[in-house]
TIFIMI-322377 format. One line per field, with one value per residue: x, y, z of N, C-alpha, C in turn; residue in three letters; residue number from 1. Coordinates in pm, whole numbers, plus 50000, padded with zeros to 5 digits. Example, Ala and Ser with C-alpha at 12.3 -4.5 7.8 and 13.67 -1.06 7.14 Angstrom:
// TIFIMI-322377
n_X = (51319|51285)
n_Y = (49431|49775)
n_Z = (50780|50708)
ca_X = (51230|51367)
ca_Y = (49550|49894)
ca_Z = (50780|50714)
c_X = (51320|51290)
c_Y = (49670|50003)
c_Z = (50780|50787)
r = (Ala|Ser)
k = (1|2)
// end
This chain:
// TIFIMI-322377
n_X = (73951|73911|73945|74036|74001|74277|74540|74878|75032|74895|74922|75200|75220|75068|75218|75455|75357|75283|75532|75647|75518|75611|75826|76156|76176|76386|76478|76663|76815|76717|76462|76317|76181|76003|75930|75760|75737|75678|75907|75753|75557|75663|75776|75994|75937|75733|75875|76052|75872|75781|76015|76055|75830|75893|76120|76007|75885|76090|76253|76532|76608|76676|76676|76694|76755|76675|76768|77021|77174|77227|77340|77652|77674|77757|77647|77373|77297|77344|77177|77084|76963|76700|76562|76306|76301|76559|76566|76382|76498|76775|76885|76916|77133|77094|77239|77428|77262|77165|77410|77527|77330|77119|77269|77436|77235|77138|77063|77302|77457|77648|77516|77609|77545|77570|77477|77446|77576|77639|77671|77458|77484|77756|77851|78008|78150|78004|78139|78045|78042|77984|77683|77586|77323|77142|77087|76765|76677|76526|76525|76440|76375|76332|76190|76155|76015|76070|75953|76004|76233|76281|76370|76452|76221|76042|75812|75599|75506|75313|75306|75073|75001|74748|74734|74686|74739|75009|75124|75066|75210|75468|75767|75822|76070|76111|75916|75949|75996|75756|75640|75786|75681|75427|75479|75581|75354|75192|75343|75426|75225|75211|75038|74886|75080|75212|75215|75058|74862|74883|74694|74765|74677|74578|74791|74732|74526|74546|74457|74411|74469|74504|74678|74717)
n_Y = (79387|79042|78859|78570|78401|78248|78031|78084|77859|77731|77923|77911|77647|77664|77844|77698|77476|77605|77686|77443|77403|77594|77733|77871|78198|78273|78042|77916|77714|77761|77876|78189|78358|78631|78777|79027|79316|79541|79563|79526|79355|79105|78936|78767|78554|78426|78355|78171|77968|77889|77794|77569|77419|77368|77209|76981|76890|76801|76992|77202|77503|77850|78105|78449|78768|79101|79293|79220|79333|79603|79940|80104|80290|80553|80622|80556|80737|80984|81207|81239|81046|80975|80999|80960|80951|80878|80629|80492|80493|80464|80303|80024|79800|79757|79698|79516|79306|79229|79148|78960|78787|78743|78718|78475|78292|78305|78181|77949|78019|77957|77901|77975|78159|78470|78506|78728|79061|79296|79412|79590|79665|79651|79791|79687|79468|79145|78913|78659|78317|78196|78033|77736|77686|77412|77287|77334|77430|77681|78026|78242|78554|78809|79121|79486|79698|79547|79515|79725|79733|79585|79328|78992|78810|78502|78435|78626|78754|78973|79098|79264|79545|79745|80107|80185|79945|79909|80131|80075|79840|79901|79976|80246|80379|80347|80466|80684|80585|80542|80723|80643|80393|80468|80613|80407|80248|80417|80465|80214|80029|79771|79562|79508|79457|79225|78863|78731|78836|78892|78974|79107|79238|79154|78953|78696|78605|78587|78688|78608|78654|78445|78302|78505)
n_Z = (37046|37089|37386|37577|37888|38051|38169|38284|38238|38032|37834|37789|37696|37463|37309|37285|37142|36902|36819|36745|36510|36340|36099|36064|35936|35774|35672|35828|36095|36345|36568|36650|36910|37041|37350|37445|37652|37929|38212|38447|38362|38367|38165|38148|38315|38179|37949|38056|38130|37880|37768|37932|37861|37594|37619|37732|37508|37360|37240|37227|37408|37469|37698|37690|37828|37743|37916|37982|37796|37818|37755|37842|38155|38116|37873|37902|38098|37995|37962|38216|38498|38483|38236|38021|37741|37663|37785|37628|37373|37395|37596|37560|37404|37102|36873|36968|37036|36785|36676|36859|36948|36756|36518|36532|36494|36245|35914|35830|36045|36355|36586|36837|37098|37270|37597|37765|37802|37941|38274|38467|38732|38816|38607|38405|38154|38127|38061|38007|37899|37564|37463|37320|37113|37020|36687|36555|36790|37011|37046|37309|37357|37585|37694|37710|37450|37220|36972|36809|36657|36431|36471|36385|36445|36460|36586|36794|37113|37296|37617|37786|37994|38130|38147|38412|38555|38486|38610|38879|38919|38871|39031|39262|39218|38953|38808|38649|38401|38276|38077|37852|37786|37717|37487|37327|37301|37150|36915|36814|36863|37001|37085|36861|36673|36752|36729|36913|37188|37534|37806|38116|38348|38597|38749|38832|38679|38374|38038|37692|37335|37164|36880|36595)
ca_X = (74012|73850|74039|73976|74072|74372|74644|75014|75078|74835|74985|75329|75200|75021|75332|75546|75296|75293|75673|75672|75455|75661|75961|76228|76146|76503|76519|76768|76789|76673|76345|76340|76054|76013|75830|75769|75657|75748|75957|75645|75474|75732|75789|76095|75875|75664|75977|76100|75769|75779|76135|76033|75734|75964|76208|75924|75850|76210|76320|76620|76568|76765|76611|76788|76688|76732|76834|77162|77238|77220|77459|77722|77606|77793|77555|77237|77268|77398|77084|77031|76928|76557|76513|76229|76334|76682|76531|76310|76576|76920|76935|76941|77233|77028|77340|77487|77162|77172|77539|77565|77217|77055|77367|77472|77119|77100|77092|77447|77528|77700|77429|77675|77483|77616|77352|77442|77694|77672|77612|77430|77523|77900|77880|78119|78114|77982|78235|77982|78077|77877|77602|77550|77186|77144|77005|76627|76643|76442|76562|76330|76424|76229|76230|76068|76041|76132|75889|76032|76370|76289|76439|76399|76147|75953|75685|75608|75398|75320|75239|75029|74936|74678|74808|74672|74813|75150|75164|75059|75307|75604|75818|75830|76196|76117|75795|75990|76001|75621|75617|75847|75588|75315|75526|75587|75218|75141|75419|75443|75103|75261|74930|74844|75195|75256|75135|74962|74855|74842|74658|74812|74649|74578|74886|74678|74419|74573|74367|74490|74399|74539|74761|74639)
ca_Y = (79253|78945|78785|78464|78368|78138|78025|78099|77728|77706|78015|77853|77528|77703|77901|77587|77399|77682|77681|77315|77407|77713|77730|77997|78271|78284|77911|77867|77598|77799|77961|78305|78404|78748|78801|79172|79376|79618|79479|79493|79246|78978|78852|78666|78435|78352|78296|78051|77864|77840|77712|77442|77345|77320|77098|76864|76846|76759|77101|77284|77643|77941|78227|78563|78892|79223|79369|79180|79402|79749|80016|80153|80400|80683|80646|80553|80850|81104|81315|81222|80908|80949|81058|80852|80942|80797|80492|80435|80477|80459|80218|79888|79791|79675|79650|79398|79200|79181|79082|78850|78694|78702|78683|78333|78209|78324|78066|77937|78052|77844|77878|78009|78286|78534|78522|78863|79138|79407|79406|79729|79691|79681|79870|79621|79354|79026|78811|78528|78235|78173|77912|77679|77642|77305|77308|77302|77493|77802|78141|78315|78683|78886|79256|79593|79767|79454|79513|79847|79732|79495|79205|78885|78709|78414|78445|78731|78762|79097|79093|79403|79596|79873|80218|80178|79830|79936|80225|80010|79732|79954|80026|80391|80429|80331|80523|80781|80516|80523|80790|80567|80289|80533|80642|80278|80207|80506|80457|80077|79956|79631|79466|79473|79410|79092|78749|78699|78935|78844|79084|79060|79336|79072|78845|78562|78569|78644|78657|78624|78663|78335|78347|78568)
ca_Z = (37028|37179|37468|37656|38009|38033|38270|38230|38193|37899|37737|37756|37613|37331|37236|37252|37031|36780|36777|36678|36378|36272|36042|36065|35816|35689|35631|35915|36178|36479|36577|36735|36969|37123|37456|37458|37758|38033|38321|38542|38306|38398|38048|38169|38373|38070|37863|38125|38120|37742|37754|37997|37777|37475|37657|37748|37374|37295|37170|37307|37413|37542|37740|37696|37863|37683|38020|37983|37683|37840|37718|37960|38228|38058|37763|37951|38184|37931|37984|38349|38534|38473|38113|37954|37599|37652|37819|37516|37250|37414|37706|37520|37294|36997|36783|37026|37027|36648|36651|36950|36972|36631|36418|36532|36464|36105|35830|35813|36168|36432|36703|36963|37138|37393|37673|37819|37764|38032|38407|38503|38871|38817|38485|38337|38069|38208|38020|38006|37782|37468|37483|37189|37096|36920|36568|36586|36918|37008|37126|37374|37399|37653|37733|37660|37322|37125|36842|36739|36606|36316|36504|36295|36519|36386|36661|36898|37212|37374|37749|37802|38113|38112|38208|38557|38606|38469|38715|39010|38932|38852|39159|39264|39169|38808|38744|38548|38269|38221|37948|37740|37746|37648|37351|37256|37267|37048|36792|36765|36887|37012|37097|36726|36596|36796|36683|37018|37296|37667|37899|38245|38451|38719|38714|38865|38587|38243|37924|37570|37206|37077|36768|36487)
c_X = (73952|73956|73965|74063|74161|74467|74779|75067|75023|74891|75118|75316|75156|75132|75430|75489|75305|75438|75706|75617|75514|75802|76024|76206|76265|76554|76630|76724|76730|76552|76369|76206|76082|75900|75845|75685|75741|75801|75848|75556|75537|75737|75893|76039|75802|75766|76032|76002|75766|75900|76118|75937|75804|76055|76129|75883|75974|76283|76408|76575|76672|76688|76716|76705|76754|76803|76978|77243|77214|77349|77526|77651|77637|77704|77413|77202|77319|77310|77015|76988|76781|76497|76438|76263|76459|76651|76465|76405|76725|76973|76982|77033|77176|77129|77404|77390|77161|77299|77559|77455|77158|77152|77404|77359|77066|77127|77242|77528|77572|77620|77492|77638|77550|77492|77339|77575|77738|77599|77586|77469|77669|77941|78004|78066|78100|78083|78176|78026|77958|77808|77560|77407|77182|77055|76863|76581|76573|76502|76437|76390|76311|76280|76134|76110|76097|76075|75920|76167|76388|76371|76373|76326|76060|75814|75706|75482|75419|75240|75203|74969|74866|74763|74803|74748|74966|75202|75167|75173|75450|75650|75838|75956|76205|75997|75828|75994|75862|75594|75679|75753|75466|75355|75532|75450|75164|75211|75419|75314|75133|75150|74874|74958|75234|75165|75031|74975|74810|74814|74683|74788|74642|74669|74836|74579|74447|74462|74449|74408|74410|74628|74673|74703)
c_Y = (79158|78865|78677|78437|78245|78136|78046|77968|77701|77800|77954|77734|77563|77764|77790|77503|77473|77681|77554|77317|77517|77692|77867|78069|78281|78149|77851|77755|77631|77891|78071|78362|78526|78756|78942|79220|79453|79526|79435|79380|79111|78883|78742|78538|78356|78286|78170|77935|77804|77752|77574|77355|77290|77202|76968|76806|76809|76863|77179|77430|77722|78069|78338|78687|79010|79307|79329|79248|79554|79814|80065|80272|80535|80720|80647|80681|80982|81224|81304|81078|80877|81017|80952|80841|80857|80650|80422|80404|80456|80368|80084|79886|79700|79623|79522|79281|79143|79096|78956|78747|78648|78655|78534|78240|78230|78194|78062|77975|77930|77817|77912|78152|78340|78565|78659|78930|79234|79394|79549|79761|79732|79777|79817|79509|79229|78915|78670|78450|78222|78040|77863|77628|77536|77340|77257|77365|77627|77907|78209|78444|78764|79025|79359|79642|79676|79464|79637|79848|79639|79370|79088|78774|78629|78408|78556|78727|78893|79077|79234|79427|79726|79982|80212|80063|79849|80030|80157|79909|79775|80016|80178|80445|80420|80392|80632|80719|80512|80597|80719|80458|80348|80565|80516|80232|80289|80486|80316|79997|79806|79527|79422|79413|79267|78984|78704|78805|78865|78966|79036|79163|79269|78956|78707|78513|78635|78611|78678|78613|78532|78390|78396|78535)
c_Z = (37133|37251|37545|37778|37988|38151|38204|38175|38054|37794|37691|37665|37473|37247|37193|37136|36901|36728|36701|36533|36288|36222|36051|35931|35720|35641|35718|36006|36314|36470|36677|36781|37058|37222|37497|37576|37855|38139|38420|38492|38326|38278|38063|38229|38268|37978|37926|38117|37979|37717|37813|37914|37649|37506|37675|37611|37293|37215|37267|37306|37494|37570|37757|37731|37800|37788|38041|37874|37695|37792|37846|38024|38168|37943|37810|38026|38127|37956|38121|38372|38518|38352|38033|37805|37575|37684|37699|37399|37271|37522|37656|37397|37187|36897|36835|37020|36883|36626|36731|36974|36839|36524|36417|36494|36324|36028|35801|35935|36246|36557|36837|37006|37265|37478|37739|37790|37872|38162|38454|38643|38880|38705|38415|38248|38158|38181|38029|37885|37688|37499|37345|37191|36989|36801|36596|36717|36900|37100|37179|37428|37462|37690|37677|37522|37214|36986|36760|36668|36485|36346|36427|36372|36424|36453|36766|36988|37288|37503|37787|37940|38076|38177|38359|38619|38594|38578|38850|39027|38903|38983|39149|39197|39016|38735|38643|38409|38203|38092|37830|37693|37678|37506|37268|37212|37150|36914|36732|36768|36898|37024|36962|36646|36629|36736|36783|37127|37424|37753|38040|38356|38588|38689|38747|38761|38450|38142|37796|37444|37128|36965|36656|36353)
r = (Met|Arg|Leu|Glu|Ala|Ile|Thr|Trp|Glu|Arg|Val|Ala|Glu|Ala|Val|Ala|Asp|Arg|Ala|Leu|Glu|Thr|Asp|Ala|Arg|Asp|Gly|Gly|Ser|Trp|Leu|Arg|Ile|Gly|Ile|Asp|Gly|Ala|Pro|Ala|Ala|Arg|Gly|Gly|Glu|Leu|Ala|Gly|Arg|Ile|Gly|Ala|Ala|Leu|Arg|Leu|Arg|Gly|Arg|Gly|Ser|Leu|Val|Val|Gly|Ala|Asp|Gly|Phe|Leu|Arg|Pro|Ala|Ser|Leu|Arg|Tyr|Glu|Tyr|Gly|Arg|Ser|Asp|Pro|Glu|Thr|Tyr|Tyr|Ser|Gly|Trp|Phe|Asp|Thr|Gly|Ala|Leu|Trp|Arg|Glu|Val|Phe|Gly|Pro|Leu|Glu|Ala|Gly|Gly|Asp|Gly|Arg|Val|Leu|Pro|Asp|Leu|Trp|Asp|Pro|Val|Thr|Asp|Arg|Ala|Thr|Arg|Ser|Pro|Arg|Val|Glu|Leu|Pro|Arg|Gly|Gly|Val|Leu|Leu|Leu|His|Gly|Pro|Phe|Leu|Leu|Gly|His|Trp|Phe|Pro|Phe|Asp|Leu|Thr|Val|His|Val|Arg|Leu|Ser|Asp|Gly|Ala|Leu|Arg|Arg|Arg|Thr|Val|Asp|Ser|Glu|Arg|Trp|Thr|Leu|Pro|Ala|Phe|Gln|Arg|Tyr|Glu|Glu|Glu|Ile|Arg|Pro|Gly|Glu|Ala|Ala|Asp|Ala|Leu|Val|Arg|Ala|Asp|Asp|Pro|Arg|His|Pro|Ala|Trp|Ser|Gly|Phe|Arg)
k = (1|2|3|4|5|6|7|8|9|10|11|12|13|14|15|16|17|18|19|20|21|22|23|24|25|26|27|28|29|30|31|32|33|34|35|36|37|38|39|40|41|42|43|44|45|46|47|48|49|50|51|52|53|54|55|56|57|58|59|60|61|62|63|64|65|66|67|68|69|70|71|72|73|74|75|76|77|78|79|80|81|82|83|84|85|86|87|88|89|90|91|92|93|94|95|96|97|98|99|100|101|102|103|104|105|106|107|108|109|110|111|112|113|114|115|116|117|118|119|120|121|122|123|124|125|126|127|128|129|130|131|132|133|134|135|136|137|138|139|140|141|142|143|144|145|146|147|148|149|150|151|152|153|154|155|156|157|158|159|160|161|162|163|164|165|166|167|168|169|170|171|172|173|174|175|176|177|178|179|180|181|182|183|184|185|186|187|188|189|190|191|192|193|194|195|196|197|198|199|200|201|202|203|204|205|206|207|208|209|210|211|212)
// end
């Protein structure tokens, strides 16, 4: 795949510009963009930049992290605290994401999104109030393994790290998760599945494919 050097600011502007040209696939009033990548890839930072670029273009946006939709510790740690298979398939409450984030943004929805559900530190519900995304607004959901659940994204961006970069940029206490990302790469091939790929081995000098 051919990649070209780019800055994070230009990536954000390009995604925002494409969003202005894109209609929701279900005919609804809101656009849904997925920023997929391991935590070490810092997809939340890119999502924030895109949100800012959209606001400058007069479009409302809401950034939501999948890490706000973790399942309770009793379920995440059912097979131990460092089981990569459970991390891959059982840590994130995909049902809650469908219900609380995507459901309100379906055609005919009310646009009132729950921005997070579970606090992994306290292992309790966050009790955050719903946030109303204005019609014409854009959801920016970021997190790992987003492309393996048939989420109804209208645009997707995968922020990729090579195996070596992923290992270097993952803190020691979380390196047990690395086999889960290898499995994701093998089963889903997110770099090919996404509408655009950003290579971020050197966070100061990203490169990307453009939209395909």
